[in-house]
N, C-alpha and C positions, 0 to 999 in steps of 0.2 A: 381370296377370299374365290372362292366355286364358285360355280356358273347359282346352282343351288341353293347354294347359301343368299347369293344376292338374293331371287325370286324373291328369297321367304324373306327378307327381310325390308325388299323392292314392297310390294304385296303388302306385311307387314306396317309401311311407313305410308304410304302413299296411298292406300286401300285397292287395288289394281296388281295386277302383273302386271308385267314387264312389257309386255307383246299387247294385252287388254287397253295398259295407256297407251300406246305410241298409235295402235288402233283408235285413239278416241282424240287425240290430237290429229288424224291426221286428219278424218272426217271431219273436225272443227276450221281444221285451214279448208280443206274443198268446202265445204259450207260455206264459209265467207266469200270464194272464187267462187263459183257457182251461185251465189247472189251479185257476185262483183258484176258477171257477166260471161265469165268464163267460157272453152268449150269442154266438155267433161273430157276431150281426147284431152286438152291440152290438163285441165284441173286432175288426172290422173296420171298422170306425166308427170308434174310439178310434184304434189302430193308421196311419188315414189310407189306409184304400183308399175307393170312391165303392161299394162295390154287396158284396156278403159272397157272390157266386157268385165273382167277381172274387180275393178273398185264397184264398177255398177252395180254390181250382185252383190259385191261389201256393204255400200249402199244404200241399197233398196232392204239387206236384211237392218240393217243397224237402224237407218229410218222409219222405213216402214211406205219409205217412198223413193221413186229413182229420180235419179240426179236430174236429168230433163224437166221434171215435174216439179223435182224442188225449182229449179231452176228458175222456170218458164213461177215460180210461185204458185202454184197449186195446193202447194201444203206451206203451210208462215212458220213452222216450228217443226223438227224434225221430229218424229216421236218416242225413239230410242236415246237419244244422245243429249247432249246438251248444250249446242248452242246456238 
């Protein structure tokens, strides 16, 4: 199966593109780790980001809050994801 065919079939079955699905899964895992008190750098590494800055930008873009604020409980539920 070609990459294009896979991506189209995946999106049809799951409702998300493969990359969007992967990003959502990473952010769900990140939210759990942040709630458990893990450091932002450790969370970034564990969910597959090469840098804390890249992780922080994407987390804030998707949730509307920074990872640090989320970890401190300043926002209980991320805005853009179902964590």
